[in-house]
C-alpha positions in Angstrom: 0.1 0.1 0.0 2.7 2.4 1.0 5.2 1.1 -1.5 5.1 4.5 -3.5 6.5 6.2 -0.5 9.6 4.1 -0.4 10.1 4.6 -4.1 9.7 8.5 -3.8 12.1 8.6 -0.8 14.6 6.6 -2.8 14.4 8.7 -5.7 14.7 11.9 -3.6 17.9 10.4 -1.8 19.2 9.4 -5.4 18.6 12.9 -6.6 20.2 14.6 -3.8 23.3 12.3 -3.9 23.6 12.9 -7.7 23.6 16.7 -7.1 26.1 16.4 -4.3 28.3 14.2 -6.6 28.1 16.8 -9.4 28.9 19.6 -6.9 32.1 17.7 -5.6 33.1 16.8 -9.1 32.8 20.5 -10.1 35.0 21.7 -7.1 37.5 19.0 -8.0 37.5 20.3 -11.5 38.4 23.7 -10.3 41.8 22.5 -9.0 44.7 22.9 -11.2 46.2 19.8 -12.7 49.6 19.1 -11.3 52.3 17.1 -13.4 54.7 15.0 -11.5 58.2 15.7 -12.6 60.2 12.9 -14.0 62.9 13.3 -11.6 60.5 12.5 -8.9 59.5 9.3 -10.5 62.9 8.2 -11.1 64.0 8.8 -7.5 61.0 6.7 -6.4 62.1 3.7 -8.6 65.7 4.1 -7.4 64.4 3.9 -3.8 62.2 0.9 -4.6 65.4 -0.9 -6.1 67.4 0.1 -2.9 64.5 -1.3 -0.7 64.4 -4.5 -2.8 68.2 -5.1 -2.5 68.0 -4.9 1.3 65.0 -7.4 1.4 67.1 -10.4 1.2 68.6 -9.2 4.7 65.3 -7.7 6.3 62.1 -8.6 4.9 59.9 -5.6 3.5 56.8 -6.5 5.5 59.0 -6.3 8.8 60.4 -2.9 7.6 56.8 -1.6 7.0 55.9 -2.4 10.4 59.0 -1.1 12.1 59.5 2.4 10.3 56.2 3.7 11.2 56.7 2.8 14.7 60.2 4.6 14.7 58.7 7.7 12.9 55.8 7.7 15.5 58.5 7.7 18.4 60.4 10.6 16.9 57.3 12.5 16.2 56.1 12.2 19.9 59.6 13.1 20.9 59.5 16.2 18.9 56.0 17.1 20.1 57.0 16.7 23.7 60.0 18.9 23.2 57.8 21.6 21.5 55.4 21.4 24.5 58.2 21.6 27.1 59.6 24.5 25.2 56.3 26.3 25.2 55.8 25.6 29.1 59.2 27.0 29.8 58.4 30.2 27.9 55.7 30.9 30.3 57.2 33.4 32.8 55.4 31.9 36.0 56.4 28.4 35.5 59.9 27.0 36.2 
């Protein structure tokens, strides 16, 4: 009996989402197209070749786990040093 309500609501949602998608694609179309320099692409292939040559000693999947952890530790260390520096800049805190 009320099947037409579901169909109407479904078509309304489809129309709204279609308009939203058109808006998003229009905004993305306004962005300039960036060309990746050839040197950057060549450097990435050289980096990948270096990683493949090391993979016989340390597996790449292990490096993909360890490297983000190391980067996270350095980031936390840097963040804590910035916070401590800011706290030390406050005159009333020693």
